[in-house]
N, C-alpha and C positions, 0 to 999 in steps of 0.2 A: 090263581095263576099270576105269575110275575110279568113285569114289562119285557124282560128279555125273551121269555117264551112267546109273548104276543108278537114281538118283532120277528121271531122265527116263523110263526104261523103266517104273518102278513107277507113276508118274503117268499114263502112257499106259494102263496096265492098269486103273487105278482110274477113269480118265476125267477127273479134276481133283482139286483139293485142295491142301493145303499140306504139303510134306515137313517133318517135325519132327525127324527123326533118321535118319542113315545110319551103320550100324555093320558092320564086317567080322566075320563069324562062320564057324564050320565046323559044318555040319549033315550028319550021317551020312557023314563023310569028305569032304564036298564043300564048297569054299569059296564062300560066298555073301555078298552085301550084304543086310543086314536093313534095309529101308526102312520107316519109320513115317510114315504120312500121316493127316492129319485132314481130314474133309470132312463138313459138315452134321451134326455131332454124332456121327459115326461115326469110329472109329479103324481104320486098316488096317495090317496088318503083312505086307509083301510081301517075299519072298526072291527075289533075282536072282542067278543063277549068275555068279560073278566072271569066268569064262573065256568063256562062251557068250552071256551076256545073257538066258538063258532064265528065265522065272518058274518057280521050283520049289515055291513055296507062297504062298498068299494067305489071310489070316485077317481077319475083321472083328469089331469089338466096339463096340456102341453104349454111350453114356455111362450108360444105365440097365441094361445087360446085365451080369450077374454072371459069365458064362462066355464063352469064345471060341466063335465060330461058324466052322466051316471052310468055305471057299469052294472048290468043286471045279473051279475054272477053270484050274488049272495043267495043263500038257500031260500030266503023269504022274499026274494025279488026286489024290485025297485022301491025305494022309499021316497022318490020324488026329488026334485031339485032342492038344494039347500044353499042358501046365500048367507055368507058369514059377514 
């Protein structure tokens, strides 16, 4: 799957917004697209499995938030807090 399709999947997951970045990454040995979306002052980081199109992680961060908030909406549940 390409980066454009990953962006579409991530936008569908979030509901709407603007894709600001799509980057290929490897997370826990799994290749994913990291899709960054902005919507109403909130930033979303959605990871989409490059082979299956499955959402593997979804995090949100508001402009006034100093930490990441994990969203437990991925099929495999929460992966814990991630600090970049």
